[in-house]
C-alpha positions, -999 to +999 in steps of 0.1 A: +311+436+066+335+457+045+308+459+018+283+470+044+306+497+057+313+509+022+276+510+013+268+530+044+297+555+038+288+559+001+257+576+011+274+599+036+304+613+018+296+642-005+326+644-029+310+642-064+305+679-067+313+687-103+283+676-123+293+662-156+269+645-179+287+616-196+259+602-218+244+623-246+212+631-228+177+643-236+155+683-220+118+691-222+092+669-205+070+670-235+072+646-264+076+661-297+040+671-306+040+660-342+056+627-350+054+635-387+082+661-382+105+635-366+130+618-388+139+584-377+177+578-378+172+540-378+153+518-402+117+510-394+113+486-365+098+460-387+129+460-409+152+457-379+132+427-366+134+409-399+172+408-395+171+401-358+178+365-345+171+365-308+191+346-283+167+326-262+191+326-232+194+364-231+172+384-207+173+413-232+191+424-263+198+458-278+188+454-314+199+488-325+219+515-307+226+545-330+236+581-324+241+609-350+258+641-338+263+673-358+288+700-346+285+734-362+313+759-369+307+775-334+313+741-317+276+737-307+262+703-313+229+685-315+225+648-312+198+623-320+199+588-304+178+558-312+176+526-291+156+494-298+155+466-272+141+431-272+127+421-238+129+384-229+126+381-191+105+394-163+135+411-148+142+430-181+105+440-181+110+457-147+142+474-157+131+487-191+096+498-182+109+531-172+138+549-189+159+576-172+183+599-191+204+625-173+213+659-186+226+693-174+199+718-179+224+747-178+242+735-209+216+715-229+180+709-238+163+675-244+134+662-264+119+627-264+109+624-301+090+591-298+088+560-277+069+529-287+063+493-276+057+465-300+037+438-280+043+401-284+012+400-305+026+425-329+006+456-319+022+490-315+016+510-284+030+546-280+040+564-249+012+583-231+014+621-228+014+620-190+041+593-188+070+617-193+085+641-168+116+660-157+129+653-122+157+667-101+179+644-081+166+640-045+196+649-024+192+675+003+229+686+000+227+692-037+210+721-054+221+717-090+214+719-127+216+681-133+182+666-141+167+634-153+143+628-182+120+599-171+095+582-193+074+551-187+066+527-215+032+511-218+024+474-220+060+461-217+059+423-214+082+394-220+085+392-258+079+429-263+102+452-283+107+488-271+121+516-292+127+553-285+145+582-300+156+614-282+174+646-292+196+669-272+209+703-282+237+724-267+225+758-253+258+769-237+294+757-241+313+742-212+347+752-228+343+780-253+353+772-289+359+735-281+338+704-284+342+670-266+320+642-255+321+605-245+298+577-256+292+542-246+288+520-276+268+497-253+236+508-237+235+511-199+201+508-183+193+515-147+179+485-128+145+488-111+145+502-075+179+517-079+197+483-079+226+493-101+228+492-139+228+466-167+244+464-201+229+438-224+243+424-256+242+448-286+235+435-321+243+467-339+259+499-326+268+530-345+280+565-339+283+592-365+299+626-358+297+653-385+318+684-382+333+711-404+362+696-423+386+722-407+381+706-372+408+682-360+393+656-338+411+632-314+396+599-302+406+567-285+410+534-303+383+508-296+393+483-323+404+459-295+367+456-284+353+452-319+345+489-327+357+499-361+364+535-373+361+552-406+361+587-420+347+604-451+344+639-464+314+654-481+303+690-489+330+705-468+321+683-439+338+653-423+319+624-411+335+602-385+319+568-380+323+541-354+305+508-358+303+475-339+283+443-342+274+416-317+289+433-286+286+409-257+266+418-226+287+432-197+283+415-164+292+439-136+309+422-107+325+434-075+362+444-075+364+450-112+394+471-123+386+508-125+403+516-159+386+514-193+410+488-208+381+466-220+354+493-221+335+504-252+335+540-240+344+563-269+360+597-262+362+624-289+376+659-285+388+689-305+414+695-278+449+681-281+464+694-249+454+692-212+468+727-210+437+739-227+415+726-198+439+738-172+438+773-186+400+772-189+396+760-153+421+787-142+401+814-160+370+802-141+387+801-107+411+830-106+385+858-105+370+842-074+403+842-054+393+874-037+390+885-001+370+911+019+377+927+052+363+897+072+384+872+053+415+894+055+412+896+093+408+858+096+439+853+075+459+879+095+448+862+128+460+828+115+493+844+104+500+857+139+497+822+155+509+799+126+545+808+118+556+777+098+542+765+065+530+733+081+511+752+108+496+775+082+483+746+061+468+729+092+452+761+104+435+766+070+423+730+070+409+735+106+392+768+096+373+752+067+363+722+088+349+745+116+334+773+096+323+759+062+297+732+058+296+711+026+265+719+005+263+719-033+244+751-043+251+759-080+217+763-097+223+785-129+261+781-127+267+749-146+286+731-119+321+743-128+324+779-116+330+785-079+317+814-057+340+841-045+362+830-016+349+856+008+313+846+000+320+810+009+332+821+043+303+845+048+277+819+038+293+792+059+287+766+032+300+755-002+308+726-024+342+712-032+351+740-057+340+767-032+360+752-004+390+747-026+389+783-037+386+796-002+415+773+010+437+783-020+430+820-013+439+817+023+471+797+017+484+821-010+478+851+013+497+832+040+527+827+016+520+790+009+520+779-028+487+762-036+465+755-066+431+739-072+433+704-086+405+687-106+401+650-099+383+620-114+373+601-082+371+563-079+334+564-084+340+572-121+368+547-125+399+558-145+389+572-179+412+571-209+430+603-202+448+603-235+418+622-248+413+658-235+379+665-220+361+676-189+354+644-171+363+655-135+339+652-107+358+667-077+381+695-068+407+696-040+438+716-030+472+707-044+501+721-023+534+714-041+566+706-023+583+738-011+606+749+018+591+735+050+565+713+033+563+681+014+537+677-014+501+676+001+468+668-015+442+684+008+405+678+006+384+699+030+349+687+018+346+658+043+330+664+077+356+664+104+380+641+084+415+634+095+440+659+081+446+664+051+413+648+042+430+624+018+404+598+011+404+564-006+384+580-034+414+600-045+442+575-044+458+566-077+433+588-096+439+612-125+442+649-116+447+682-134+465+709-114+448+742-123+473+768-134+484+780-168+517+761-166+501+727-164+504+706-195+497+670-184+475+649-162+492+636-130+483+606-109+476+613-072+499+591-052+484+559-037+491+549-001+509+516+006+492+486+022+507+496+056+488+528+056+454+511+051+452+490+083+431+476+111+450+465+141+437+449+173+454+449+207+437+424+230+447+416+266+430+389+287+439+400+322+409+395+345+396+362+359+367+361+383+349+330+392+340+313+359+344+344+338+372+360+319+376+396+306+397+411+279+405+447+271+408+457+234+419+486+213+412+487+176+435+511+157+427+521+122+443+538+092+435+548+056+402+534+043+394+516+075+397+548+095+377+568+070+349+543+069+345+536+106+349+573+115+321+581+090+298+554+102+303+565+138+296+602+129+264+595+110+249+564+126+218+571+147+224+541+170+261+541+168+269+526+202+245+496+195+258+492+160+294+492+170+289+468+199+273+444+174+300+449+149+329+444+174+309+415+189+314+396+156+351+391+165+342+370+195+306+360+190+306+341+224+315+373+244+296+403+255+310+437+247+305+453+281+324+485+274+329+505+242+344+539+236+350+557+203+380+579+204+389+609+181+358+607+161+359+645+156+396+649+158+413+664+127+448+653+139+444+619+155+431+587+140+397+573+150+401+542+172+379+521+195+385+508+230+364+485+251+361+453+270+349+417+263+334+395+289+334+357+285+309+340+308+313+304+321+345+296+303+366+285+333+359+264+364+387+281+383+415+270+406+430+237+393+409+236+361+423+243+326+415+275+306+415+274+268+419+304+245+415+305+208+420+330+180+421+330+142+430+358+118+396+352+101+379+367+131+393+400+119+391+394+081+354+385+085+348+419+100+371+441+079+371+424+045+347+407+021+370+377+014+344+352+023+320+368-002+341+367-033+327+350-064+333+313-070+355+306-100+326+293-121+308+326-116+337+350-122+339+364-157+356+397-151+391+406-139+394+409-102+414+438-086+425+445-051+434+481-049+446+494-025+463+467-006+458+466+032+471+452+064+451+434+091+470+426+123+467+418+160+487+416+192+470+393+217+481+386+253+466+354+266+468+359+304+478+331+328+448+326+350+469+317+381+507+314+388+501+277+392+491+272+355+515+265+327+509+271+290+506+246+263+501+256+226+479+229+211+475+245+177+494+273+159+483+295+131+500+290+097+522+313+077+518+321+040+536+341+014+523+341-022+515+365-050+482+377-033+489+379+004+514+372+032+505+360+067+531+360+094+522+346+128+544+340+159+539+333+195+561+335+226+558+331+264+565+361+285+563+361+323+538+333+323+515+349+297+514+338+260+517+365+233+506+360+197+514+385+170+497+382+136+502+403+105+482+397+073+491+418+042+466+417+013+487+428-017+475+452-044+469+429-073+451+426-106+439+390-113+428+379-148+396+358-152+418+329-162+440+333-130+410+338-107+406+302-097+442+302-084+434+333-064+402+319-050+421+287-039+448+307-021+422+330-004+403+299+008+435+284+022+438+315+043+402+314+054+405+277+063+439+280+080+444+265+115+438+287+145+458+294+176+447+273+206+463+281+239+456+259+269+466+268+305+467+237+327+472+234+364+508+222+370+517+206+404+554+215+400+544+250+390+522+252+421+550+239+443+574+264+428+549+292+433+544+282+470+582+279+477+588+313+460+561+329+481+576+314+513+611+325+503+601+361+497+580+361+529+605+346+553+638+356+536+654+325+550+682+306+533+665+273+536+635+285+517+656+298+488+676+266+488+644+245+486+632+267+457+665+265+439+665+227+443+631+223+427+640+247+399+670+226+391+648+195+391+625+212+366+654+225+344+650+261+353+687+266+358+689+304+355+662+310+381+678+284+404+710+304+402+692+336+412+676+320+442+708+302+453+725+336+453+696+350+474+701+321+499+738+330+503+731+367+505+705+361+533+727+338+553+764+340+543+776+313+567+749+288+557+768+258+543+738+243+524+733+277+507+768+277+494+765+241+482+732+249+463+750+279+448+778+257+436+753+232+422+734+260+403+766+275+390+776+241+376+743+237+358+749+272+343+784+263+331+801+285+357+826+258+366+853+279+383+828+297+405+811+263+412+843+248+426+848+279+449+812+276+462+816+239+469+849+246+488+832+273+508+804+249+517+829+222+528+847+248+548+815+257+566+809+220+575+789+207+545+796+171+538+802+167+501 
């Protein structure tokens, strides 16, 4: 269910607003007209195939992956990339029949120089002129310069070999007088029908970067993953080369770590300091921190009502939520430069940069220190930030700690999100605060497991005929609040969807009432209240009533623990990040005063490296209360350790449940009847009879209370004083007991 919620929300949240092309792409829909003018950067395909020994078990293999980049003295580059792939499965045929390469048309051009297919019979078939096109991404909220070069390859079958070569050329610079890029030494290919990506084994991979010898370049070290670096000088040029052989395929699995510890992603840059990027971004942003009369009036109105720093920040957040809609509209701007702050307000829409600039402008005018902050969101993982480059895909507001305020990371781009809009996509991610004083990357703080929570209060309190009802409240925090709030806001049949979802907790019950609270509130967390009805579960009166609950009823809804890989299938590290808490407080109501509780099965407690589960129960005024708290810890599990993790998780999933049985109790019924009579008549004899039965059942404290009531109601009743002395004795009040016995004897009671 957690996967389902995440998938739904992924299509709803518009946060990836800074369009960065990570892979050296290709720009004109036409293939180079004369293949005679094209220079292959790889050996002829026939030569490559002579040295190629295919793996019969592989679905596909990258025979050759080669890129040559030349950077001129003005930091402009052109790149040529060649790829040859052996196809050995029907699935690979589907995936490699159409190739898509992204590029930013504002900064670069692309040409597909050739694309060929060698059939299993050895014939060569070239791409058709009408099989290549440029497409814009189909997202109604994005009007942008990112485009895709698509080309379809003819006659691809099992046993075919495809090859293609493309060139891209810089037309504008992102950062003036600097050059940077990143390259995967593997080849990542999109799967058919948008079902993710694949990275097959690579036989040979090579990258050559040629620059003027005066350039100083910085790169990350990939020797741990089999990529070897060399450098040579020739004709006042330096040639940097990275080569690798027999790189294994990369199997993508759920919950892989976000960092690039084992990645073949190479990053190269002429910039040594992050201050260079901070200054560049500040130069792009500062000219747009401007107001007009309309914005000035709005700021002045806020200043009259909001007198504290906290109130000012919240007022700015509320203003953007109410007056500015998220839309990406940056055709012809390259995706990095915002609009003027006052224009964003006038237009009533803007992307993350636009909204950030408007918020920063308003906050500064109100006397609150604030800066834009560039962020690499979780969707891009955690790049190797030792190498300086522009790899950010989001911008938010950073408000440093100052008098009256703690540090705040504020994101206004969500739709009616809980203040300060701090989403799971930002936690623990690299960020660059945009001002000239910034020198280093900072990590956005991550919330603890107690802040990401789902808690259920459930009270069984109504019994009619054979039916039972229970009222519930589900409180949410962190990623659970964000996901379910988003699903409620955007779901077309949200009431039906949520009834079905909550119904999974108790599949035998009907959700007869459901209310979503605070779905549009900026200040209070989204929560759900409602009612379950259990039909034909109790025969009433003197019949028993059985309750049951297991923590897995909540984990099945809010987590994907049941769907984790089996140890034999897990090849990648497994990461839980962030940790989270699932808890419940359940009141199992007593159906009648004549029923007593019996706990026939109790939930287990655990505490290990991966999670802790604490469960306890207690009786309270005839009801039985169970409190459960499961904390899934933030952990990183190696592939070797994964079997142990799997075993522990399945111990949790198979743990015993709580089973609470209320049975009709004759003594309880008699006690209840005597109590009712005593209260109704107020006579000493009724209280004496009640206290006597309570002593018989070992309920000494209650017996003492009722004996006192007997004496209070009839002070001269000898039997009442005798029962008081007896009750006092059972409660270890020996001195008082002797006095009560003496008084009873004085009043004529025969001891």
